[in-house]
N, C-alpha and C positions, 0 to 999 in steps of 0.2 A: 437548456433550458431553466428545468423542470426538477433536473436533476441538480444545477447552480442554488435552487430554493431551496428543496431539501434538504444538504448537506449545510447551508447557512443557513435552517431554522435548526438543525441540531446540534453544528457546536455551538449556536446560541442559547440551546436550551442544557446542554454540559456546560458552559460555563457561569446559567444562572444559578441553577444548581452548587457548582463552585465556590460559590458567592454564597449560596443559604453555608455550606460548612463551615466558614472559615471565620460564621459568627459563634459558631459553639466550641462550648470550652470542653476538650479532649482533655489535657492532663489537671485532675483533679491531685490536690495533696493526698501525702499518703494517711490512711483514716476515713477517707472520706470513702461512702459507697455507694452512697448518690450520686454523687461530683459537688462543684461548689453552687452556692446559692446565684439562684437569677440576679443581676443586676439589671433592675427599667431603664429606660430608658427614656428623658425624658422631652417631645418634642416643641415644649413649646417654648416664643419666644421670635421677637428681628428676626427676619432674615433678608439677602439683596442679592444679587449676579449680576452681570451681564454675560450676554452673547453671541456669539458674534460667526462668519463666513465667509467662503466665495465659491460662487457659482460656477460653472460653463460644460458647454456643450460644441462639439466639433455637427459639421456639417450634416457626416450623418448623422447623423439623429434624428433628421431631418428631411423625410423624404418626402415630394409633392407627386401624390399616385391621378393627380384630379388632371389628365389630356387636356381638357381645354383652359387653365390656367396659363398665366403669363409664367415664362423662363425666369426665373430666376436659378442665383450658386447659390442658395441654401442659407441658412440662417447661423449663425452661429456665435449662442447671447454669453455671456458672461458677464462681474461683477460680483459686487458685496454685498452681506448684507448684515443685518445685527440687532439689537435690543439690550433688553434691560425689567428684568424684576423686581420685584420687594413686597414684603407680604411678613404677616408678624400668625400664630398660630397658636392657639389654647389648646394644652389637654386638660383633659376631667374635669372643661367646664358643664355636659351632661351625663356624661359616665366616663372611667377611672383611667377608658381603653381608645377612648373620642377623642381625636382632634380636631379641630374646627380651625377653620381660615378666612381669611381673607389676601388679597392677592390683587396686584395692579403690575399688567408689564406694557412695554412699549415696543414693536419692529417692525424695522426697515427691512428696504430691499433697495436694492440701485440695479440690475442685471435687467441688463435691454442687448436689443441688437439693431439693426439701422434696416438689415433687409438685407439680402442682394440682388 
């Protein structure tokens, strides 16, 4: 289990580094010694989004170790979940490199099980 976590963390770190390199510009036009000028990003404005998914687990995930409990056939929870978010960003309100924002979201889940 520890090996899986270590491998997953290493892969995640490599992917994050690759994403950071993707943002850099490597091919400067001929004659430029310092590369192209930096083009700033403006994060100000309205945004909205939705999310959703499905979750499940087999009864092997839930093992009852209490010898005094009522025997059951295990649990198999499953169901959907989803939600949405909406917000607005202000950039440069207090400092040119600071982004202030306000956001609201709502999330819900229908994951459940009746138990056996």
